[in-house]
C-alpha positions as CSV (number, residue, x, y, z in Angstrom):
1,M,71.7,-5.7,18.0
2,L,69.8,-2.5,19.1
3,G,66.9,-3.9,16.3
4,A,66.8,-7.3,18.6
5,V,66.6,-5.7,21.7
6,L,63.4,-3.7,20.4
7,M,61.6,-6.4,18.7
8,A,62.0,-8.9,21.9
9,V,60.5,-5.7,24.4
10,P,56.5,-5.7,23.8
11,G,54.6,-3.2,22.8
12,L,58.2,-1.4,21.9
13,G,58.5,-0.5,18.0
14,F,58.5,1.5,15.5
15,A,55.5,3.7,14.9
16,Q,53.1,2.7,11.9
17,E,52.2,5.5,9.4
18,A,48.9,6.4,8.4
19,Q,47.6,5.3,5.1
20,V,45.2,6.9,2.8
21,Y,42.0,5.6,1.6
22,K,38.9,6.2,-0.1
23,G,35.4,5.1,0.2
24,M,32.0,6.0,0.6
25,I,29.7,6.2,4.3
26,V,27.6,3.4,4.9
27,S,26.7,4.4,8.5
28,H,27.4,6.8,11.3
29,A,26.5,6.3,15.1
30,D,28.2,7.8,17.8
31,N,32.1,7.9,17.3
32,S,32.8,5.5,14.7
33,L,31.7,5.1,10.5
34,V,31.3,2.4,8.2
35,V,33.0,2.9,5.3
36,K,32.7,0.7,2.3
37,M,35.6,0.5,0.0
38,G,35.8,-1.6,-2.9
39,A,34.1,-5.0,-1.9
40,E,34.7,-4.7,2.0
41,Q,33.3,-2.0,4.5
42,Q,35.5,-1.2,7.5
43,T,34.4,0.6,10.4
44,L,36.7,3.8,11.0
45,T,36.8,5.0,14.3
46,L,36.7,9.2,15.2
47,T,38.8,10.9,17.8
48,P,38.5,14.4,18.7
49,D,42.2,14.9,17.3
50,T,40.8,13.6,13.8
51,K,40.6,16.7,11.3
52,I,37.6,16.7,9.0
53,T,38.5,18.8,6.0
54,V,35.6,20.3,3.0
55,T,36.9,21.5,-0.3
56,A,35.2,23.1,-3.1
57,G,36.5,24.3,-6.7
58,A,38.6,22.9,-9.4
59,G,42.4,24.0,-10.0
60,V,43.3,25.7,-6.3
61,L,41.3,24.2,-4.0
62,Q,39.3,26.1,-1.4
63,R,39.7,24.4,2.1
64,E,37.4,24.8,4.9
65,S,36.6,23.2,8.5
66,G,33.8,20.5,8.1
67,S,32.1,18.6,11.2
68,T,31.3,15.2,12.4
69,E,27.3,16.1,11.4
70,D,28.5,16.1,7.6
71,L,29.5,12.5,7.9
72,I,26.4,11.4,6.6
73,R,25.6,8.2,4.3
74,G,26.4,8.1,1.4
75,L,29.2,10.6,1.6
76,A,32.1,9.8,-0.4
77,I,35.3,10.5,1.3
78,E,39.1,10.4,1.9
79,F,40.8,9.7,4.8
80,R,44.2,9.1,6.7
81,G,43.5,6.2,9.1
82,L,45.6,4.0,11.2
83,P,44.8,0.5,12.0
84,S,43.1,-0.9,14.9
85,T,41.8,-3.6,16.9
86,D,38.6,-2.5,15.9
87,G,39.2,-1.2,12.2
88,L,41.0,2.1,11.3
89,V,41.3,5.1,13.6
90,A,40.7,8.5,11.2
91,Q,43.4,11.0,11.5
92,S,41.6,13.2,8.9
93,I,38.6,13.1,6.4
94,T,38.7,14.9,3.6
95,F,35.3,15.1,1.2
96,K,34.2,17.6,-1.8
97,K,31.6,20.2,-0.8
98,S,29.5,18.6,-3.7
99,D,29.7,15.4,-2.8
100,L,28.2,16.7,0.6
101,K,25.3,18.0,-1.2
102,T,24.3,15.1,-3.2
103,A,24.6,12.7,-0.2
104,R,22.2,14.8,1.7
105,Q,20.0,14.9,-1.1
106,I,20.3,11.1,-1.2
107,Q,19.6,11.6,2.7
108,A,16.4,13.1,2.2
109,G,15.0,10.7,-0.2
110,L,16.1,8.0,1.5
111,S,14.3,8.9,4.7
112,E,10.8,10.1,3.0
113,T,10.6,6.9,1.7
114,E,11.9,5.0,4.6
115,A,8.7,6.6,6.4
116,G,6.8,5.7,3.4
117,V,7.7,2.2,3.9
118,A,7.6,1.9,7.7
119,S,4.0,3.3,7.3
120,N,3.1,1.0,4.9
121,K,4.3,-1.9,6.9
122,Q,2.5,-0.9,9.6
123,A,-1.0,-0.7,7.4
124,I,-0.2,-4.1,6.1
125,A,0.2,-5.5,9.8
126,E,-2.7,-4.0,11.2
127,Q,-4.6,-5.4,7.7
128,E,-3.7,-8.7,8.1
129,E,-4.6,-8.8,11.9
130,R,-8.4,-8.3,11.0
131,L,-8.1,-10.8,8.3
132,N,-6.8,-13.2,10.2
133,N,-9.2,-12.8,13.0
134,V,-12.0,-14.7,11.5
135,G,-15.0,-13.1,13.7
136,N,-14.1,-10.3,11.8
137,L,-14.7,-11.3,8.3
138,V,-17.8,-11.6,6.2
139,A,-18.7,-13.3,2.9
140,A,-18.1,-11.1,-0.2
141,G,-18.8,-13.5,-3.0
142,R,-18.8,-17.2,-3.0
143,A,-17.9,-20.3,-6.1
144,K,-19.3,-23.9,-6.0
145,V,-17.1,-26.8,-7.4
146,F,-19.2,-30.0,-8.4
147,F,-17.9,-33.6,-8.2
148,A,-18.7,-36.9,-9.9
149,V,-19.8,-39.5,-7.7
150,G,-17.1,-41.0,-5.1
151,S,-14.8,-38.5,-6.8
152,A,-12.1,-35.9,-5.8
153,T,-11.0,-34.5,-9.4
154,I,-11.8,-31.2,-10.6
155,S,-14.0,-30.7,-14.2
156,S,-13.2,-28.1,-16.5
157,Q,-15.6,-26.0,-15.6
158,G,-14.7,-26.1,-11.8
159,H,-11.5,-25.2,-13.0
160,Q,-12.9,-22.2,-14.7
161,D,-14.9,-21.3,-11.8
162,L,-12.0,-21.5,-9.3
163,M,-10.1,-19.1,-11.9
164,D,-13.2,-16.8,-11.5
165,I,-13.3,-16.6,-7.9
166,A,-9.6,-16.3,-7.7
167,A,-9.5,-13.5,-10.1
168,K,-12.2,-11.8,-7.9
169,A,-10.4,-12.1,-4.4
170,K,-7.3,-10.7,-5.9
171,A,-8.7,-7.5,-7.0
172,I,-9.9,-6.3,-4.0
173,K,-8.3,-3.9,-2.1
174,G,-7.6,-4.1,1.6
175,G,-6.6,-8.1,1.2
176,F,-9.1,-11.5,1.7
177,R,-9.3,-14.9,2.7
178,L,-10.7,-17.5,0.9
179,A,-12.6,-20.1,3.1
180,V,-13.0,-23.6,1.2
181,V,-15.2,-25.9,2.5
182,G,-15.5,-29.7,1.2
183,R,-19.0,-32.0,1.1
184,A,-20.5,-34.9,0.1
185,D,-23.9,-36.5,-0.5
186,P,-25.3,-39.1,2.4
187,T,-24.6,-42.5,0.2
188,G,-22.5,-44.8,1.6
189,D,-20.5,-44.3,5.1
190,A,-20.6,-41.4,6.6
191,A,-16.8,-41.5,7.9
192,A,-15.5,-42.6,4.0
193,N,-17.9,-39.2,2.6
194,K,-15.9,-37.4,5.6
195,R,-13.0,-38.4,4.2
196,L,-13.9,-38.2,0.2
197,S,-15.2,-34.2,1.2
198,A,-11.6,-33.8,2.9
199,R,-10.1,-35.1,-0.4
200,R,-12.1,-32.5,-2.6
201,A,-11.7,-29.4,-0.4
202,L,-7.3,-30.2,-0.7
203,A,-7.9,-30.6,-4.6
204,V,-9.5,-27.2,-4.7
205,K,-7.0,-25.7,-2.3
206,N,-4.3,-27.1,-4.1
207,Y,-5.8,-25.6,-7.5
208,L,-5.7,-22.5,-6.1
209,I,-2.8,-22.8,-4.8
210,E,-0.8,-23.9,-7.9
211,N,-2.8,-22.4,-10.8
212,C,-4.2,-19.2,-9.5
213,G,-1.8,-17.5,-7.9
214,V,-3.5,-17.7,-4.5
215,M,-0.9,-17.3,-1.9
216,P,-1.3,-20.3,0.9
217,G,-1.7,-17.8,3.8
218,Y,-4.7,-16.5,1.9
219,I,-7.0,-19.6,2.8
220,V,-8.0,-20.3,6.1
221,P,-7.5,-24.2,7.1
222,A,-10.0,-26.1,4.9
223,T,-12.6,-27.6,6.1
224,A,-14.7,-31.1,5.2
225,L,-18.1,-31.5,6.4
226,G,-18.3,-34.6,4.5
227,E,-22.5,-35.3,4.6
228,S,-23.0,-33.3,7.9
229,T,-25.1,-30.6,7.7
230,V,-24.7,-26.7,9.2
231,A,-26.8,-24.5,11.1
232,Q,-27.7,-21.5,9.3
233,D,-26.0,-22.8,6.0
234,P,-26.4,-19.5,3.2
235,D,-26.5,-22.2,1.1
236,P,-27.7,-25.9,1.7
237,P,-27.7,-28.4,-1.2
238,Q,-31.2,-29.4,-2.2
239,N,-30.3,-32.8,-3.6
240,A,-27.4,-35.4,-3.9
241,A,-25.9,-33.8,-7.0
242,E,-25.8,-30.2,-5.2
243,A,-24.0,-32.0,-2.1
244,R,-21.1,-33.4,-4.2
245,R,-19.3,-30.2,-3.8
246,V,-16.6,-27.5,-2.5
247,T,-17.7,-24.3,-1.6
248,V,-15.1,-21.1,-1.8
249,T,-16.3,-18.2,-0.1
250,I,-14.5,-14.8,-0.1
251,M,-14.4,-13.3,3.2
252,V,-13.2,-9.9,3.5
253,S,-12.8,-7.6,7.0
254,K,-16.0,-5.8,8.2
255,A,-14.0,-2.9,8.0
256,N,-13.2,-2.8,4.3
257,T,-15.9,-0.2,2.8
258,S,-14.6,-0.8,-1.0
259,V,-16.8,-4.2,-0.9
260,S,-20.3,-4.6,-0.5
261,H,-21.2,-7.0,1.8
């Protein structure tokens, strides 16, 4: 009868007993830990009453009080916890002094590595910003791929030339971009020649990506000139055969001192 009454009254019942758990600290923020236990992670809340103990030695263990500052990422712990709405509440936490030493060594290495990664990401971001600003780019190499009349098929020589220019570009320190410009000779309709030069430029771009290992983002949007001329062209075609081509130019940042501009 008494049991039925207790069950019927909200919030009234028998106190739960704390269970013993083992795991490794994944993170520590404010008054809570994230602890990896097997394949799962559990939130462990710390309270002012949580007892922290450090053990050392073998056989008869030496025990001393620990600190919340010792509860760092990578530390193996054993704890007694009670279920709560947010996970578990820690009554006590115990860990070995040797495990704390190991975790601190790992933490130091991780901090150094993470700082290096952050610095590297910043350097890469700055490099990408310079390379994506076309006005800051200068030529550092060029290849020409020639085509038959009315064709957008790359020849075997063209394949080799593209392999060579891609290898040269990828060897440059500090990053690069490839500018792909398609042309056509003045024979026939100007609009048709424009379309033909676009097909040639696309064929070259696709070959660079699919066969030469160039990432798509490293190629600036291809240009189709058709039979048009360009002001201050560094390498204008001298005849119709030279006009049937795609030019691939390696572009680097003006700030890149490892390449002669």
